[in-house]
C-alpha positions in Angstrom: 107.2 102.5 135.2 104.0 100.6 134.4 103.7 97.8 131.9 102.0 100.2 129.5 104.9 102.7 129.5 108.2 102.7 127.6 111.3 104.7 127.1 112.4 102.9 124.0 114.1 105.1 121.5 114.1 108.0 123.9 110.3 108.1 124.0 108.3 107.9 127.2 104.6 107.5 128.1 102.0 104.8 127.2 102.5 103.0 124.0 98.9 103.6 123.2 99.9 107.1 122.1 102.2 105.7 119.4 100.6 102.5 118.2 99.3 102.5 114.7 95.5 102.7 114.8 94.7 99.1 113.8 97.2 97.6 116.3 95.7 99.8 119.0 92.3 98.5 118.2 93.6 95.0 118.2 95.1 95.5 121.6 91.7 96.6 122.9 90.3 93.3 121.6 88.9 94.2 118.2 89.2 91.4 115.7 87.6 92.9 112.6 90.0 95.6 111.5 88.5 96.2 108.0 86.9 99.5 106.8 83.8 97.8 105.4 83.4 95.3 108.3 82.6 91.6 108.1 79.8 92.5 105.6 82.3 93.7 103.0 84.7 90.8 103.6 81.9 88.3 103.0 80.9 90.2 99.8 84.4 90.0 98.3 84.9 86.4 99.4 81.6 85.4 97.9 82.7 87.0 94.6 86.2 85.3 94.8 84.6 82.0 95.8 87.5 80.3 97.7 87.3 76.5 97.3 89.0 73.3 98.5 91.1 73.3 95.3 92.5 76.8 95.9 96.0 77.7 97.0 95.5 80.9 98.9 97.8 83.7 99.9 96.6 86.3 102.4 98.5 89.5 102.7 98.5 91.0 106.2 96.2 88.5 108.0 96.5 90.4 111.2 94.6 88.7 114.0 93.1 86.1 111.7 89.4 86.8 111.3 89.5 86.6 107.5 91.8 83.6 107.7 89.1 81.8 109.6 86.7 82.3 106.6 89.4 81.2 104.1 90.4 78.1 106.0 86.7 77.1 106.4 86.9 76.3 102.7 89.6 73.7 103.4 92.0 75.0 100.7 94.8 72.9 99.4 97.3 75.4 100.7 97.2 78.6 102.7 100.0 81.1 103.3 99.5 84.1 105.6 102.2 86.7 104.7 102.9 89.3 107.3 106.0 91.5 107.7 105.2 92.0 111.4 106.5 89.2 113.6 105.0 89.1 117.1 105.0 86.9 120.1 101.8 85.1 121.0 100.5 85.7 117.4 96.8 84.9 117.3 97.3 83.5 113.8 99.1 80.5 115.4 95.8 79.5 116.9 93.9 80.1 113.7 96.0 77.9 111.6 96.4 75.1 114.2 94.8 72.0 113.0 95.3 73.0 109.3 98.4 71.0 108.2 98.5 72.8 104.8 98.5 76.3 106.4 101.6 78.3 107.3 102.7 81.8 108.2 105.4 83.6 106.1 107.3 86.4 107.7 107.9 88.6 104.7 106.9 91.9 103.0 104.0 91.7 100.7 106.1 93.4 98.0 108.6 90.5 98.1 107.0 87.4 99.6 109.7 84.9 98.5 106.9 82.6 97.3 107.3 80.8 93.9 105.9 82.2 90.7 102.3 81.0 90.0 102.0 79.2 93.4 98.6 80.7 94.3 95.1 80.6 92.7 93.7 83.2 95.1 95.3 86.2 96.8 93.4 88.2 99.5 94.4 91.5 100.9 92.4 93.7 103.2 93.1 97.2 104.8 96.8 97.1 104.0 97.2 98.8 100.6 95.5 101.9 101.9 98.6 102.5 104.0 100.9 102.5 101.0 101.9 105.2 98.5 100.6 104.6 95.0 104.0 103.2 94.1 103.8 100.9 97.1 100.3 99.8 96.1 101.5 99.0 92.6 104.5 97.0 93.9 102.2 94.8 96.0 99.8 94.3 93.2 102.6 93.2 90.9 103.8 90.7 93.5 100.2 89.4 93.7 100.2 89.1 89.9 103.6 87.2 90.0 102.5 84.6 92.6 99.1 84.0 91.0 98.7 81.3 88.3 96.8 82.4 85.1 93.1 82.7 85.9 93.9 83.3 89.6 91.9 85.9 91.5 93.0 88.9 93.6 90.4 90.1 96.2 90.9 93.5 97.8 89.1 95.3 100.7 90.3 98.8 101.3 89.3 102.4 102.2 88.1 104.6 99.4 86.6 107.9 98.5 83.0 108.2 97.3 82.7 109.0 93.6 81.6 112.6 94.1 84.6 113.5 96.3 86.2 116.7 95.0 89.9 116.5 94.2 90.5 119.4 96.6 89.3 117.2 99.6 91.4 114.1 98.9 94.8 115.4 100.2 93.3 117.1 103.2 91.4 113.9 104.2 94.5 111.7 103.7 96.6 114.0 105.9 93.9 114.1 108.6 93.6 110.3 108.7 97.4 109.8 108.8 97.8 112.2 111.7 95.1 110.4 113.7 95.9 106.8 113.1 99.7 107.2 113.2 100.3 105.7 109.7 100.2 107.1 106.2 96.6 106.6 105.0 96.0 107.1 101.3 92.5 105.9 100.3 91.6 106.2 96.6 88.4 106.5 94.5 87.2 103.2 93.1 88.3 104.2 89.6 91.8 104.8 90.8 92.0 101.4 92.6 90.8 99.7 89.4 93.4 101.7 87.3 96.3 100.5 89.5 95.1 96.9 89.3 94.9 97.1 85.5 98.3 98.7 85.4 99.7 95.6 87.2 98.1 93.4 84.5 94.8 92.4 86.2 91.3 92.5 84.7 88.8 93.9 87.3 85.7 91.7 87.4 83.8 92.8 90.5 83.5 96.0 92.5 81.4 96.9 95.6 81.2 99.7 98.1 80.1 100.0 101.7 79.9 102.6 104.4 83.1 103.4 106.2 81.9 102.9 109.8 84.7 101.0 111.5 84.1 102.6 115.0 80.3 103.1 114.8 78.5 101.2 117.6 76.2 99.3 115.3 79.1 98.2 113.1 81.2 97.1 116.1 78.4 95.0 117.4 77.7 93.5 113.9 81.4 92.7 113.5 82.3 91.5 117.0 79.0 90.4 118.5 77.5 91.9 121.6 79.8 90.2 124.0 82.9 91.1 121.9 81.7 94.7 121.7 81.2 94.9 125.5 84.7 93.5 126.1 86.2 96.1 123.8 84.2 98.9 125.5 85.4 97.7 128.9 89.1 97.6 127.8 88.8 101.1 126.3 87.1 102.5 129.4 89.9 101.2 131.6 92.7 102.6 129.5 92.7 106.4 129.3 95.4 106.7 126.7 93.7 104.2 124.4 90.3 105.9 125.0 91.7 109.3 124.0 93.2 107.9 120.7 90.2 105.9 119.7 87.8 108.7 120.4 90.0 110.9 118.2 90.0 108.3 115.4 86.2 108.1 115.6 85.8 111.9 115.4 88.1 112.0 112.4 86.1 109.2 110.6 82.8 111.0 111.3 84.2 114.4 110.2 85.1 113.0 106.8 82.2 110.5 106.4 80.7 112.5 103.5 83.8 111.5 101.5 85.0 108.2 102.9 83.7 104.7 102.1 85.1 101.2 101.9 85.7 99.5 98.5 85.9 95.9 97.5 87.3 94.6 94.2 88.1 91.2 92.7 90.5 91.1 89.8 91.7 88.2 87.6 95.1 87.4 86.2 94.4 86.7 82.5 
């Protein structure tokens, strides 16, 4: 049995066949795992304006690319909340040298953090994978841990405004089957409605192309050397290559409907 194969839980074959899409991409070396890319992350962070006085909570920091931007502001506190606990977590290196930064192994629906402890909450590419009830639960938790006047910055997958209702369920199903996790993007208006239902006031919205696996976006997000490293890793891993090409085809097939959305909301 090779290092890439497993029989855990009665399943066999390379784990690349079963990994959720974002973790498969991370395994291949991709650091920017956001639907709107670095460009969208920078837009929402510019609108949210992290500062040295902020106490920041990041939901699902992943491999830590956005955490790097947040920590560059030298915030008073930073908590990275992630339900997934892994060995050799790249976030350990990201927060090294930041004495006021720590990782919290918890679900974003129940972080265990104190009421009103944060002034800024950031979440990217994680609400899309929740049901509407799950999305609302996480939004309410963000509301609870934010102090009055605190900001909640989101970066998620969405549907373009002219997407017919008849296409929404079909696209969600197609995405879920390909990336191996429930994917439920929403139109911008629905994202805003859920935030308002949790008590927030939406103050900023933006949209960008959904081009996660397009060559130009990969180079823009990862740099030329990073993109070449990813391409080399994918070329040497047939199982990963098959999955990633299938993901890319799915994104392209639905590009007339899909986009990325960014919102910044405030707790009154």
